[in-house]
Structure formats: C-alpha cells, structure tokens
N, C-alpha and C positions, 0 to 999 in steps of 0.2 A: 806419070803419076803412080804412086804406090797404092796398093789395095787399102791400106790403113786410112789414107786420105779420103777415099770414097766412103768408107764405113763411118768415119768421123762426121762427114758432111750429112749423111743420112740421119745420124743421131741428133745433130743440131737442128735439122729440119723437122724432126719429130716433135720437138717442143713447140713449134709454131703451129697453131691451129689454122686449118684452112677455113676460109669464109668466102661467100659469094658477095659481089658488089654490083649494083646497078650502074650502067654507064649512061652517058648523056644520049646515046643513040637508041637507048631502050633495050639493050642486050644485057646479059649477065656474064660476069667474068670471075674466074677463080682468083682469089687473093689470099693474103696471110694476115692473121691477127697478131699484133705484137704482144708478147708475154711480159716484156720488160723494156727498159730504156725510156728516153724522153717521149716516145710515142706509144706508151703502154695502153693497150686496149684499142688502138686504132687499126683499121684495115689498110694495109699497104701492098703494093704490087710485088716487092721483093723483100725477103726477110732481112737483108742488109739495110734496108731503109729505116728499120726500127732504131738503129743506133747512130743515125746521122745527127750532126750538130744542128740545133734549131737556129733558124734565121731570125735575128731580133727585129729586123725591119718588117718582115712579113707578120711576125707575131703582134707587133704594135699596131699595124694596119688592121689586122683581124679584130683586135680588141675594140678599136674604134668602130669598125663595121658592125660588130655584134651589139655594141652599145646603141647604135642608131637603128638597126633593123632586126634585132634579136627576136622580138615578139612576132613580127611579120614572117620571119623565116620559120619560126616554130609552127605557126598556123599553116603555112604553105606545106611544110614537111608532113604535118599530121594529115592534111588533106590528101597529099600524094600517096602516103602509105596506106590510106583507106581505099583509094579509088584506083590507082594505077595497077594494072595486072602484073607488070614486071616487078613492082615492089612487093606484091603479094607472093609472087614466085620466089623472090630472093628470101623473104621471111621464112617460107616453107623449107627451102633448101638449107638455110642456116640452122633451122631447128633440127633437121636431120643430121647435120654435121656434128652437133654437140651431144 
C-alpha cells in the first residue's frame, strides 16, 4: 500500500463520529455514527456498514413489530435509560464525545 491510501482512509474516518453503545452483556463498546447513507444517524460497528443496501424483508418485519410493540418498547427503553448504570455511563461518554 502507498502512503496516500493511509492518509485517505484517515480523512474518511474523521467524518465518522465515534459513539459508545451498550451491549447485551452490559458492557460498552466503541462504534461509529453514520453521517450519511441509508443508515444516517445510526450507530454501527464499522463505517462501511453505513452504505450497505437495506434488506427489504428485515425492514418489513421490523415495521410490523414496531406496530405491534412500539409503545411497550418505548416504555421499556425509557425505564432502562433511567435505571441501568451502563446506560447512564454510555450517555455520559457520548456527551463527552460530541
């Protein structure tokens, strides 16, 4: 690889803001927030994931799930964000990142 390729990669990664995400096991991991593409605003593990093509089957299934359980999910998420110490930690870490 040439030096220019490394410099170019660094510049493209600079536009991706880093963000922390809470995992199921209760730990925090460093991820990237998508500045553009179909996943704009979402936190993803790799910057290249921002530009992947959306899966129509998964999207339609999620729309149905949201219709059925959206209110319940919102209540549960609000409670978790207020009570869970890891969620509070992630909130503080992401505040410092921006």
